[in-house]
VOGU-3710 file (C-alpha; in Angstrom, 3 decimals, decimal comma):
1> xxxxxxxxxx> -0,094/-0,023/0,015  2,940/2,346/0,701  4,700/1,595/-2,326  1,397/2,498/-4,179  0,546/5,817/-2,688  4,062/7,139/-3,119  4,347/6,046/-6,526  0,999/7,637/-7,068  2,477/10,768/-5,591  5,717/10,774/-7,380
11> xxxxxxxxxx> 3,901/12,118/-10,548  3,837/15,993/-10,792  0,285/16,371/-11,962  -1,079/14,116/-9,341  1,010/15,427/-6,285  -0,473/19,006/-7,348  -4,106/17,601/-7,623  -3,086/16,396/-4,201  -1,948/19,455/-2,648  -5,359/21,394/-4,353
21> xxxxxxxxxx> -7,336/18,788/-2,380  -5,396/19,006/0,412  -7,164/22,079/1,258  -10,105/19,406/2,892  -12,412/20,780/0,045  -14,100/19,257/-2,823  -12,958/19,917/-6,109  -14,304/19,418/-9,705  -12,577/17,705/-12,198  -12,666/20,909/-14,459
31> xxxxxxxxxx> -10,960/23,185/-11,743  -8,405/20,658/-11,457  -7,572/20,819/-14,977  -7,667/24,709/-15,261  -5,455/24,864/-12,368  -2,779/22,072/-13,447  -3,180/22,938/-17,160  -3,860/19,228/-17,885  -6,374/18,116/-20,639  -9,620/16,271/-19,568
41> xxxxxxxxxx> -8,186/12,446/-20,536  -4,934/13,419/-18,925  -6,823/14,600/-15,721  -8,938/11,670/-15,456  -6,103/9,279/-15,924  -4,220/10,883/-13,000  -7,255/11,267/-11,027  -7,738/7,453/-11,556  -4,383/6,178/-10,274  -5,111/8,655/-6,983
51> xxxxxxxxxx> -8,505/6,982/-6,685  -6,637/3,482/-7,350  -4,295/4,696/-4,435  -7,027/4,853/-2,398  -6,176/8,567/-1,784  -9,076/10,236/-3,216  -12,824/9,431/-3,408  -14,939/11,101/-6,281  -18,984/11,918/-6,592  -20,639/12,527/-9,663
61> xxxxxxxxxx> -22,624/15,890/-9,714  -24,794/16,006/-12,914  -22,367/16,273/-15,752  -19,094/17,283/-13,414  -17,129/14,666/-11,084  -15,918/16,421/-7,831  -12,970/14,891/-5,931  -11,676/15,240/-2,410  -9,089/13,720/-0,244  -10,424/10,248/0,913
71> xxxxxxxxxx> -11,873/10,484/4,481  -11,094/7,015/5,369  -7,267/6,772/4,896  -5,212/5,084/7,466  -3,494/6,966/10,054  -0,618/5,887/8,487  -1,231/6,761/4,867  -2,380/10,275/6,568  1,086/10,793/8,136  2,847/10,178/4,709
81> xxxxxxxxxx> 0,512/12,354/2,660  1,041/15,443/5,376  4,431/14,571/5,309  4,574/14,827/1,642  2,611/17,749/1,186  4,801/19,694/3,741  7,734/18,759/1,887  6,173/19,799/-1,689  5,310/22,816/-0,131  8,798/23,561/1,251
91> xxxxxx> 10,537/22,614/-1,608  8,076/25,272/-3,900  9,005/27,771/-1,348  12,786/27,596/-2,004  12,566/26,845/-5,447  10,672/30,275/-5,906
//
């Protein structure tokens, strides 16, 4: 499970999506596409990987799909996700 989670987070678009979702809110696929400059098919594929890793859940709202961080993550996976989010935020600040 840990290898699957880390592998899912290792790709920049997926990491970016998790950074956006890490605010605790629910975001539609169209917002993620716009903010990450990704096509619909590319975003769908990446969100499928995050969903398969158990990191996100989705719900259909009419024609939209909305994503959020899986609220049922195990404490260990929550810790890993928090550490990755903190490290990626720190890396972005030093790169800017």
